[in-house]
KEKOLKOL-319211 format. One line per 2 residues: number of its first residue (from 1); their letters; for each residue x, y, z of N, C-alpha, C. Coordinates in steps of 0.02 Angstrom, whole numbers. Example, Ala and Ser with C-alpha at 12.3 -4.5 7.8 and 13.67 -1.06 7.14 Angstrom:
% residues 2
1	as	660,-284,390,615,-225,390,660,-165,390; 642,-112,354,684,-53,357,645,2,394 $
This chain:
% residues 251
1	xx	40,-58,2,3,3,2,51,65,3; 11,117,-15,48,176,-21,74,207,43 $
3	xx	41,186,101,57,194,175,113,165,189; 122,101,172,176,64,192,245,87,150 $
5	xx	234,109,88,291,128,53,322,196,68; 284,233,106,305,312,126,367,302,159 $
7	xx	416,350,153,480,350,198,490,436,208; 551,440,241,562,515,256,577,550,196 $
9	xx	598,522,138,617,564,82,550,586,46; 493,559,60,434,572,29,407,643,61 $
11	xx	430,664,113,404,721,155,453,778,148; 422,838,158,471,897,159,443,929,225 $
13	xx	501,934,270,481,971,333,473,1043,327; 417,1075,354,409,1154,336,434,1186,405 $
15	xx	415,1166,471,445,1202,525,424,1158,587; 467,1172,635,444,1139,705,388,1168,735 $
17	xx	335,1133,756,269,1159,788,263,1133,855; 306,1094,884,303,1068,946,360,1025,974 $
19	xx	363,1011,1039,417,974,1060,385,943,1130; 412,887,1150,394,857,1209,451,814,1245 $
21	xx	438,774,1290,485,740,1327,525,686,1288; 486,657,1236,524,606,1190,537,618,1119 $
23	xx	509,682,1097,521,693,1033,502,769,1007; 505,781,944,488,848,917,436,833,858 $
25	xx	391,886,853,346,870,801,351,932,754; 346,913,684,358,959,633,295,960,585 $
27	xx	283,1025,562,236,1025,511,268,1005,449; 233,957,404,260,933,343,216,927,297 $
29	xx	232,906,233,188,892,180,228,844,131; 190,802,89,212,768,39,248,818,-16 $
31	xx	308,785,-40,347,835,-85,307,848,-154; 263,793,-169,227,797,-227,161,824,-220 $
33	xx	145,853,-159,76,878,-150,82,934,-100; 71,995,-119,74,1055,-83,15,1069,-47 $
35	xx	-44,1033,-61,-108,1056,-37,-125,1030,32; -95,976,54,-109,950,123,-49,954,166 $
37	xx	-66,962,230,-13,968,281,-29,915,327; 31,889,365,24,838,418,74,856,474 $
39	xx	69,821,524,113,833,583,156,761,595; 222,779,590,265,719,593,307,726,658 $
41	xx	297,669,701,326,668,765,387,627,752; 449,658,776,517,628,760,543,616,838 $
43	xx	569,550,846,599,532,909,667,505,894; 720,522,936,777,499,921,793,434,969 $
45	xx	792,381,935,795,319,969,859,310,1024; 913,333,989,975,329,1029,974,375,1094 $
47	xx	944,430,1086,934,474,1146,882,444,1198; 826,409,1175,775,387,1214,809,320,1248 $
49	xx	855,287,1216,873,225,1251,926,245,1302; 964,304,1301,1009,319,1353,958,348,1414 $
51	xx	904,378,1397,865,398,1449,813,345,1471; 823,285,1447,780,221,1458,701,243,1450 $
53	xx	689,279,1394,620,289,1381,599,267,1309; 636,224,1287,615,193,1221,545,158,1219 $
55	xx	526,129,1275,468,86,1275,404,151,1280; 419,205,1294,364,255,1290,350,263,1220 $
57	xx	398,276,1177,390,287,1111,355,230,1072; 373,165,1094,343,103,1068,272,102,1085 $
59	xx	257,124,1149,189,117,1173,147,170,1130; 170,227,1122,129,284,1074,122,249,1007 $
61	xx	171,223,976,148,194,908,107,143,910; 108,99,955,60,46,965,-11,61,968 $
63	xx	-17,118,1014,-85,139,1018,-113,184,970; -66,212,930,-87,247,869,-123,198,823 $
65	xx	-89,150,809,-108,89,761,-177,66,784; -195,67,845,-260,45,867,-323,84,861 $
67	xx	-310,149,851,-363,199,855,-397,212,779; -467,215,795,-510,231,733,-577,272,772 $
69	xx	-556,346,776,-608,384,812,-598,447,785; -654,493,777,-650,557,760,-620,610,799 $
71	xx	-614,596,868,-570,636,916,-505,611,928; -480,572,897,-417,541,908,-379,541,844 $
73	xx	-297,543,848,-266,547,792,-267,489,746; -259,503,678,-254,449,623,-181,440,609 $
75	xx	-161,390,609,-90,372,589,-84,357,509; -44,406,477,-49,402,411,14,358,384 $
77	xx	69,366,426,127,331,404,181,322,458; 217,277,461,270,265,505,329,231,474 $
79	xx	390,256,489,448,233,451,514,251,505; 568,217,486,635,235,516,675,279,475 $
81	xx	720,315,499,767,355,461,828,356,499; 884,314,485,939,318,528,923,294,600 $
83	xx	936,331,648,916,317,713,853,355,747; 820,379,694,752,417,715,701,373,683 $
85	xx	644,379,731,580,347,718,530,400,711; 494,398,655,447,439,634,379,416,625 $
87	xx	325,458,650,257,441,643,218,503,607; 183,496,560,144,545,520,74,550,541 $
89	xx	45,605,570,-23,606,589,-59,668,552; -117,670,572,-149,737,551,-128,796,585 $
91	xx	-135,854,549,-115,914,578,-171,953,602; -167,985,665,-225,1012,693,-205,1086,689 $
93	xx	-237,1127,640,-216,1193,632,-249,1249,689; -293,1217,730,-316,1265,785,-275,1267,848 $
95	xx	-217,1240,849,-176,1242,916,-200,1194,966; -189,1208,1034,-215,1167,1081,-264,1216,1135 $
97	xx	-296,1181,1175,-352,1219,1209,-310,1260,1262; -248,1249,1281,-212,1298,1329,-200,1364,1300 $
99	xx	-171,1360,1239,-158,1421,1202,-219,1461,1174; -277,1421,1166,-331,1444,1137,-373,1477,1200 $
101	xx	-363,1447,1252,-398,1486,1311,-368,1554,1326; -301,1554,1314,-275,1625,1334,-297,1677,1284 $
103	xx	-316,1658,1225,-338,1704,1173,-416,1729,1194; -439,1692,1240,-516,1721,1250,-518,1779,1296 $
105	xx	-574,1818,1291,-582,1868,1339,-574,1852,1422; -538,1882,1449,-525,1859,1521,-494,1795,1533 $
107	xx	-468,1763,1475,-440,1696,1475,-489,1641,1490; -546,1649,1478,-586,1600,1504,-637,1583,1440 $
109	xx	-653,1519,1434,-704,1494,1379,-769,1514,1400; -810,1533,1346,-884,1543,1369,-914,1472,1391 $
111	xx	-972,1463,1419,-987,1401,1451,-1005,1356,1398; -1032,1384,1348,-1055,1338,1287,-994,1308,1259 $
113	xx	-941,1340,1248,-882,1314,1222,-853,1262,1271; -844,1277,1334,-821,1228,1386,-859,1164,1382 $
115	xx	-923,1169,1382,-971,1110,1377,-953,1073,1317; -940,1108,1260,-928,1072,1195,-868,1031,1199 $
117	xx	-812,1062,1227,-741,1036,1218,-745,972,1272; -769,984,1329,-773,928,1385,-811,877,1352 $
119	xx	-866,877,1321,-911,825,1298,-871,781,1244; -828,817,1203,-789,781,1159,-731,742,1186 $
121	xx	-700,773,1242,-648,742,1276,-682,682,1308; -728,682,1340,-766,627,1379,-774,576,1328 $
123	xx	-806,594,1261,-818,531,1220,-751,502,1194; -693,534,1188,-631,517,1170,-608,463,1229 $
125	xx	-612,488,1279,-589,443,1347,-625,378,1351; -695,382,1332,-735,335,1330,-712,274,1288 $
127	xx	-701,304,1228,-682,256,1170,-608,228,1188; -559,260,1220,-497,236,1245,-500,183,1293 $
129	xx	-551,195,1343,-559,147,1398,-592,85,1371; -634,90,1318,-665,31,1283,-611,-10,1258 $
131	xx	-554,12,1234,-496,-22,1211,-448,-45,1254; -463,-22,1315,-416,-41,1375,-355,-4,1379 $
133	xx	-363,65,1355,-314,108,1356,-324,164,1414; -285,171,1459,-279,224,1509,-239,287,1486 $
135	xx	-269,343,1467,-234,399,1441,-178,426,1481; -189,448,1542,-141,465,1597,-109,528,1587 $
137	xx	-124,560,1536,-90,633,1531,-142,679,1498; -195,680,1524,-253,733,1506,-236,796,1534 $
139	xx	-235,852,1488,-214,917,1501,-236,961,1443; -247,1024,1450,-260,1067,1391,-208,1068,1334 $
141	xx	-146,1060,1357,-102,1061,1308,-105,1007,1260; -133,948,1288,-132,883,1244,-202,876,1206 $
143	xx	-243,928,1214,-313,927,1175,-305,979,1122; -295,951,1063,-283,993,994,-349,1003,970 $
145	xx	-352,1058,919,-409,1079,896,-406,1087,824; -447,1044,792,-447,1034,716,-467,1107,679 $
147	xx	-453,1099,611,-480,1158,568,-558,1165,584; -595,1116,593,-673,1111,599,-696,1132,671 $
149	xx	-648,1134,712,-670,1157,781,-676,1093,828; -676,1036,799,-680,972,845,-606,964,875 $
151	xx	-608,927,930,-545,912,964,-511,843,943; -447,844,958,-412,783,954,-357,775,1014 $
153	xx	-363,715,1051,-313,710,1099,-249,686,1066; -191,699,1096,-130,684,1073,-82,657,1125 $
155	xx	-26,641,1114,27,616,1148,8,553,1196; 28,494,1171,6,430,1207,64,396,1237 $
157	xx	122,433,1246,179,396,1264,171,375,1341; 136,404,1380,127,392,1455,57,345,1463 $
159	xx	29,324,1410,-34,286,1409,-10,215,1447; -62,190,1458,-63,113,1488,-107,68,1453 $
161	xx	-89,19,1423,-122,-31,1392,-147,-91,1435; -207,-115,1434,-225,-164,1470,-289,-189,1443 $
163	xx	-323,-245,1475,-380,-281,1439,-446,-251,1466; -486,-239,1416,-551,-214,1439,-599,-239,1378 $
165	xx	-646,-284,1404,-696,-323,1354,-766,-289,1364; -784,-242,1320,-849,-211,1321,-908,-257,1332 $
167	xx	-955,-239,1378,-1010,-282,1400,-1071,-242,1406; -1126,-275,1392,-1187,-248,1399,-1227,-275,1458 $
169	xx	-1246,-232,1505,-1281,-265,1563,-1350,-230,1564; -1390,-262,1605,-1461,-234,1610,-1462,-171,1649 $
171	xx	-1498,-119,1629,-1496,-56,1662,-1530,-63,1733; -1564,-108,1745,-1599,-107,1808,-1561,-160,1856 $
173	xx	-1499,-184,1836,-1460,-226,1875,-1404,-193,1905; -1369,-220,1960,-1305,-189,1977,-1256,-245,1977 $
175	xx	-1217,-252,1925,-1169,-306,1917,-1112,-289,1973; -1080,-354,1978,-1028,-358,2022,-962,-326,1985 $
177	xx	-930,-267,2016,-874,-234,1985,-823,-279,1955; -816,-341,1990,-762,-383,1962,-786,-422,1907 $
179	xx	-847,-417,1891,-867,-454,1840,-869,-403,1770; -859,-340,1779,-863,-297,1720,-816,-301,1659 $
181	xx	-751,-324,1695,-695,-328,1641,-699,-401,1601; -738,-453,1628,-746,-515,1599,-815,-534,1608 $
183	xx	-853,-521,1551,-927,-551,1542,-932,-619,1566; -994,-629,1591,-1006,-706,1602,-1018,-750,1542 $
185	xx	-1046,-714,1489,-1064,-749,1431,-1044,-713,1374; -1027,-741,1324,-1012,-702,1258,-1069,-670,1231 $
187	xx	-1136,-697,1250,-1193,-668,1218,-1203,-599,1252; -1174,-582,1302,-1186,-516,1329,-1153,-456,1292 $
189	xx	-1101,-473,1251,-1064,-425,1214,-1109,-399,1155; -1112,-335,1153,-1146,-298,1089,-1101,-244,1068 $
191	xx	-1090,-238,998,-1051,-183,968,-1085,-124,990; -1044,-70,1001,-1076,-7,1027,-1035,56,1009 $
193	xx	-1077,106,996,-1050,171,972,-1075,221,1023; -1032,256,1056,-1048,310,1102,-1061,379,1064 $
195	xx	-1053,383,1003,-1072,437,954,-1101,416,895; -1125,463,853,-1153,446,793,-1112,396,746 $
197	xx	-1152,341,718,-1119,297,681,-1087,320,614; -1110,374,589,-1081,405,529,-1012,432,540 $
199	xx	-988,447,603,-927,467,617,-874,411,620; -890,355,615,-845,296,616,-842,270,542 $
201	xx	-780,237,531,-766,209,468,-793,146,465; -805,113,526,-832,45,525,-899,48,517 $
203	xx	-935,-9,482,-1008,-6,477,-1045,-57,522; -994,-90,561,-1023,-140,601,-1049,-128,674 $
205	xx	-1045,-51,687,-1059,-25,755,-1135,-21,761; -1160,-39,807,-1233,-29,828,-1243,19,888 $
207	xx	-1304,31,904,-1321,75,957,-1362,32,1007; -1370,47,1066,-1401,8,1122,-1473,34,1127 $
209	xx	-1507,-12,1149,-1581,9,1163,-1583,46,1232; -1632,82,1248,-1630,124,1308,-1624,89,1371 $
211	xx	-1640,24,1373,-1651,-19,1433,-1580,-62,1447; -1534,-44,1404,-1465,-79,1424,-1415,-25,1438 $
213	xx	-1360,-61,1473,-1313,-18,1500,-1249,-41,1475; -1207,2,1439,-1139,-20,1412,-1089,-12,1460 $
215	xx	-1045,-59,1466,-995,-54,1523,-927,-73,1487; -884,-19,1480,-807,-37,1454,-761,2,1487 $
217	xx	-736,-16,1543,-683,16,1580,-629,-31,1595; -568,-17,1596,-515,-59,1610,-508,-65,1685 $
219	xx	-557,-90,1724,-557,-82,1789,-504,-120,1828; -482,-170,1805,-415,-213,1826,-354,-183,1811 $
221	xx	-341,-138,1772,-276,-108,1769,-257,-70,1824; -188,-91,1842,-157,-52,1903,-91,-37,1877 $
223	xx	-66,25,1909,0,41,1897,22,78,1963; 87,78,1972,120,121,2023,169,173,2001 $
225	xx	172,184,1939,217,229,1908,192,306,1918; 235,351,1930,216,424,1931,222,448,1868 $
227	xx	158,454,1833,159,484,1775,108,535,1763; 115,587,1716,66,637,1707,105,699,1719 $
229	xx	60,754,1717,80,824,1730,55,845,1797; 105,872,1839,91,880,1921,29,914,1928 $
231	xx	14,964,1882,-60,1005,1900,-127,962,1890; -119,905,1857,-178,863,1840,-177,794,1863 $
233	xx	-120,775,1898,-124,704,1926,-176,696,1978; -194,631,1984,-246,619,2038,-218,610,2097 $
235	xx	-247,611,2158,-226,594,2223,-184,539,2236; -203,483,2200,-166,412,2219,-111,418,2177 $
237	xx	-98,454,2122,-32,453,2078,14,502,2135; -12,562,2154,31,604,2189,56,585,2252 $
239	xx	21,527,2286,41,501,2344,79,432,2337; 89,414,2267,127,359,2257,91,288,2261 $
241	xx	23,294,2271,-13,238,2271,-25,207,2201; -52,142,2196,-65,119,2132,-132,151,2102 $
243	xx	-137,153,2039,-186,189,2006,-215,151,1955; -275,168,1927,-308,136,1869,-348,184,1824 $
245	xx	-390,163,1794,-427,195,1749,-462,270,1775; -469,271,1838,-504,331,1873,-460,395,1866 $
247	xx	-393,382,1852,-352,444,1839,-366,492,1789; -397,458,1734,-423,494,1667,-481,539,1693 $
249	xx	-535,508,1730,-588,545,1748,-573,598,1801; -523,595,1841,-506,642,1884,-473,710,1851 $
251	x	-431,703,1799,-403,747,1766,-453,784,1727 $
């Protein structure tokens, strides 16, 4: 496929648009197409190896390959160039919520805008949890804004992958929390979409009837790592205790 054949020489770097703990992000375009721009994240594998952070870059790449959601990145290409590892994703021309907020009157979003952004972030987190992914780095700087005004979460190098099997329970029952991650019967599983079906590329997704409850949280995932940004970490992370999917809802 064209995606598999792309390499570093197919792209022209325009300028650096961001940097993080494990790499730098560049605005780029295909050399034979000046109409579309992309974001290329470049990580130096030799530097990461010295910092013992190579697994974080691998985790981000693994997660990007799993995603298929309108509020999460689309991975267009991945390749190696010497000791650099590159991933090409969509470019969000609207910046991030942190910088966008500072451009608002009194540096505050109107209530309607805040509700809009929060709703889309919650939908994105719900989808990640359905895949067994705990984001662990939710902050305004990681919520990008597309040209159409919708959001896109970014930076998954601190995320944790675990197992989460989506299950459908009766709305009038109170299932044992220990049974949520592993349904009692395969017949309880139902494909589910938390937003409009037309936003997904898959045509196999269905919606639930009003008397059914969808459960898809990686409730058994635990970690003792101190990860995240200090201003947004949950109490259990700040105190060094084990944590799970609840840290995303706290942030």
